[in-house]
C-alpha positions as a printed NumPy array, in Angstrom:
array([[107.945,  68.855, -49.519],
       [104.596,  69.011, -48.002],
       [102.702,  65.687, -46.441],
       [ 99.085,  65.133, -45.198],
       [ 99.061,  64.994, -41.157],
       [ 96.354,  63.153, -39.453],
       [ 96.706,  64.856, -36.089],
       [ 96.577,  68.643, -37.785],
       [ 94.112,  67.485, -40.572],
       [ 96.315,  69.298, -42.996],
       [ 98.78 ,  69.592, -45.375],
       [102.052,  70.7  , -43.501],
       [106.015,  70.769, -44.352],
       [107.898,  67.773, -43.571],
       [111.091,  68.147, -41.247],
       [113.792,  65.631, -40.948],
       [112.817,  64.182, -43.876],
       [114.197,  61.252, -45.077],
       [113.818,  58.849, -48.474],
       [113.165,  55.516, -47.55 ],
       [111.773,  52.286, -49.345],
       [108.902,  50.285, -48.529],
       [108.695,  46.719, -48.174],
       [107.216,  46.215, -51.621],
       [109.869,  48.452, -53.333],
       [108.215,  51.506, -53.753],
       [109.96 ,  55.036, -52.743],
       [108.567,  57.067, -49.779],
       [109.225,  59.744, -47.844],
       [109.177,  59.764, -43.722],
       [109.782,  62.63 , -41.527],
       [108.142,  64.925, -38.387],
       [105.375,  66.865, -38.896],
       [106.663,  71.002, -38.474],
       [103.729,  71.743, -36.242],
       [102.655,  69.024, -33.817],
       [105.576,  66.709, -34.399],
       [103.809,  63.61 , -35.388],
       [105.416,  61.113, -37.732],
       [104.32 ,  62.137, -41.121],
       [104.832,  60.025, -44.511],
       [104.223,  60.422, -48.059],
       [104.204,  57.798, -50.811],
       [106.082,  58.875, -53.79 ],
       [109.683,  59.787, -55.326],
       [110.932,  62.915, -53.084]])
């Protein structure tokens, strides 16, 4: 799965991804950018 990395300014592959639920109940995916190691976040079902 891919997410937008703010540091790289491009879509990157998510490493160590985990499905989470936000405070408002919506599903999301959180992980680490495969290139620079910055935390990335993608809203929506994974």
